C-alpha positions as CSV (number, residue, x, y, z in Angstrom):
1,M,9.9,-19.7,-27.0
2,P,9.3,-22.3,-24.0
3,H,7.0,-21.3,-21.4
4,Q,8.6,-19.8,-18.4
5,T,6.9,-19.9,-14.6
6,L,7.7,-16.7,-13.2
7,E,8.4,-16.8,-9.3
8,F,7.3,-14.1,-6.7
9,Q,10.4,-11.9,-5.5
10,A,10.3,-10.4,-2.2
11,L,10.8,-7.0,-2.4
12,N,12.5,-4.2,-0.2
13,I,9.5,-1.6,0.9
14,A,9.7,1.7,2.9
15,V,7.0,3.2,4.3
16,L,6.8,6.9,5.5
17,T,3.7,8.5,7.0
18,V,3.4,11.9,6.6
19,S,1.5,13.7,9.5
20,D,1.4,16.4,11.7
21,T,-0.8,14.6,14.3
22,R,0.2,10.9,14.1
23,T,2.5,8.8,16.4
24,A,3.9,5.4,15.9
25,D,0.8,4.2,18.4
26,N,-1.9,5.6,16.0
27,D,-0.4,5.0,13.0
28,T,-3.3,2.8,11.7
29,S,-2.3,3.7,7.6
30,G,1.2,3.0,8.3
31,D,0.2,-0.1,10.1
32,T,-2.2,-1.3,7.3
33,L,0.4,-0.9,4.7
34,V,3.0,-2.7,6.8
35,E,0.6,-5.7,7.4
36,R,-0.2,-6.0,3.7
37,L,3.1,-5.6,2.1
38,E,4.4,-8.3,4.5
39,G,1.2,-10.6,3.9
40,A,2.2,-10.5,0.3
41,G,5.3,-11.8,1.2
42,H,7.7,-8.5,0.8
43,R,10.0,-7.5,3.3
44,L,10.0,-4.0,5.5
45,A,13.0,-2.4,4.6
46,D,12.2,0.9,6.9
47,R,9.3,2.7,8.3
48,R,9.1,6.3,9.4
49,L,6.6,9.2,10.4
50,C,7.4,12.6,9.1
51,R,5.6,15.9,9.9
52,D,4.0,17.3,6.8
53,D,7.1,19.5,5.4
54,I,8.5,18.9,1.9
55,Y,12.1,19.3,3.1
56,A,11.8,16.9,5.8
57,M,10.1,14.6,3.4
58,R,12.6,14.9,0.6
59,A,15.2,14.2,2.8
60,I,14.0,10.9,4.0
61,V,12.9,9.7,0.7
62,S,16.2,10.9,-1.0
63,A,17.9,8.8,1.3
64,W,15.8,6.0,0.3
65,I,16.0,6.0,-3.1
66,A,19.9,6.6,-3.0
67,D,19.8,3.5,-0.9
68,P,20.2,0.1,-3.1
69,V,18.6,-2.1,-0.9
70,V,15.1,-0.1,-1.2
71,Q,13.3,-0.8,-4.1
72,V,9.9,0.7,-3.6
73,V,8.6,3.5,-1.0
74,I,5.4,4.0,-0.2
75,T,3.9,7.4,1.6
76,T,0.7,7.9,3.1
77,G,-0.5,11.4,3.8
78,G,-0.2,14.7,2.8
79,T,-1.9,14.5,-0.8
80,G,-5.1,16.4,0.1
81,M,-5.9,19.9,-0.9
82,T,-5.4,21.8,2.1
83,A,-2.6,24.2,2.6
84,R,-0.6,22.0,4.9
85,D,-0.6,19.1,2.1
86,S,2.5,18.7,0.0
87,T,3.8,15.3,-0.3
88,P,3.3,15.9,-4.4
89,E,5.2,19.3,-4.0
90,A,8.0,17.5,-1.8
91,L,8.4,14.2,-3.8
92,A,7.5,14.8,-7.9
93,P,10.8,16.5,-8.3
94,L,12.7,13.6,-7.5
95,F,10.9,11.3,-10.0
96,D,12.8,10.5,-13.2
97,R,9.6,9.1,-14.9
98,V,6.1,10.1,-13.7
99,V,3.8,6.9,-13.6
100,E,0.9,9.0,-15.2
101,G,-2.1,6.8,-14.8
102,F,-1.4,5.9,-11.1
103,G,-3.2,9.0,-9.3
104,E,-6.6,8.4,-12.4
105,L,-6.9,4.8,-11.2
106,F,-6.5,5.4,-7.7
107,R,-9.3,7.8,-8.0
108,H,-11.3,5.8,-10.1
109,L,-11.4,3.0,-7.4
110,S,-11.7,5.1,-4.6
111,L,-14.8,6.7,-6.2
112,A,-17.2,3.9,-4.7
113,D,-16.0,4.9,-1.1
114,V,-15.7,8.3,-1.1
115,G,-17.7,9.7,-4.1
116,T,-16.8,12.9,-5.6
117,S,-14.4,13.6,-2.8
118,T,-11.7,11.4,-4.8
119,L,-11.3,14.7,-6.8
120,Q,-9.2,16.0,-3.8
121,S,-6.9,13.3,-3.7
122,R,-3.3,14.0,-5.3
123,A,-2.0,10.6,-5.1
124,I,1.0,10.5,-7.3
125,A,3.7,7.7,-8.3
126,G,7.0,7.8,-10.0
127,L,10.3,6.1,-10.7
128,A,13.5,8.0,-9.2
129,N,16.9,5.8,-9.3
130,R,15.3,2.2,-10.1
131,T,13.0,3.1,-7.0
132,M,9.5,3.3,-7.1
133,V,7.6,5.8,-5.1
134,F,4.0,5.8,-4.5
135,C,2.3,8.6,-2.7
136,L,-1.1,7.6,-1.2
137,P,-3.8,9.6,1.2
138,G,-3.4,9.3,4.6
139,S,-6.5,7.5,5.5
140,T,-6.7,3.9,6.0
141,G,-9.3,2.9,3.5
142,A,-7.1,4.9,1.0
143,C,-4.0,2.8,1.9
144,R,-6.0,-0.4,1.7
145,T,-7.5,0.8,-1.6
146,G,-4.2,1.5,-3.0
147,W,-2.8,-1.6,-2.0
148,D,-5.5,-4.0,-2.9
149,G,-6.3,-2.3,-5.9
150,I,-3.1,-1.4,-7.5
151,L,0.3,-1.9,-5.5
152,E,-0.5,-5.6,-4.6
153,E,-0.4,-6.6,-8.3
154,Q,1.9,-4.3,-9.6
155,L,4.5,-5.0,-7.2
156,D,4.4,-9.0,-8.0
157,A,6.4,-10.2,-10.5
158,R,4.2,-12.9,-11.6
159,H,1.3,-10.4,-12.8
160,K,1.0,-10.1,-16.6
161,P,0.7,-8.7,-19.1
162,C,3.0,-6.1,-17.0
163,N,4.3,-4.5,-13.2
164,F,6.8,-2.4,-12.0
165,V,9.4,-5.5,-10.6
166,G,11.4,-5.3,-13.7
167,L,12.1,-1.7,-13.3
168,L,13.5,-1.6,-10.0
169,G,17.0,-1.9,-8.8
170,D,18.8,-4.9,-7.3
171,Q,17.6,-6.4,-4.1
172,G,20.7,-5.7,-2.4
């Protein structure tokens, strides 16, 4: 079989910041994700802020995973251990498949930055209706760690031996 050179495929990515306090003016975590995804050549499909409410989050992400244009959803915030942190409870029921190793890899990578506090991260990921959903913690550093250490490679069709691009719906 002849060697084929894979080309970069720009993906349509939506970003959701989950916070009871952030606004468009001070959402540095969302800004970081947008800068990185656009810097990598992807397209921002939509961007929203949402209070930490299970049903509000679920409604936004459900609409995105039903939209054939959106291929990837990245959330930031609501993954901790406090009573208000509910992103995993909101979004895990939407997953057709869970990416079991995502949280473990994220915690492994963040250990160097936050030490044993990484235990309190409930970062998760899954596939829903051929849309990848990644739930990162709310700090700007966690968004950098998640993008630079995992998402940049896994959302690049050229990354071998495998990546998530082949699992996604059409670019619409």
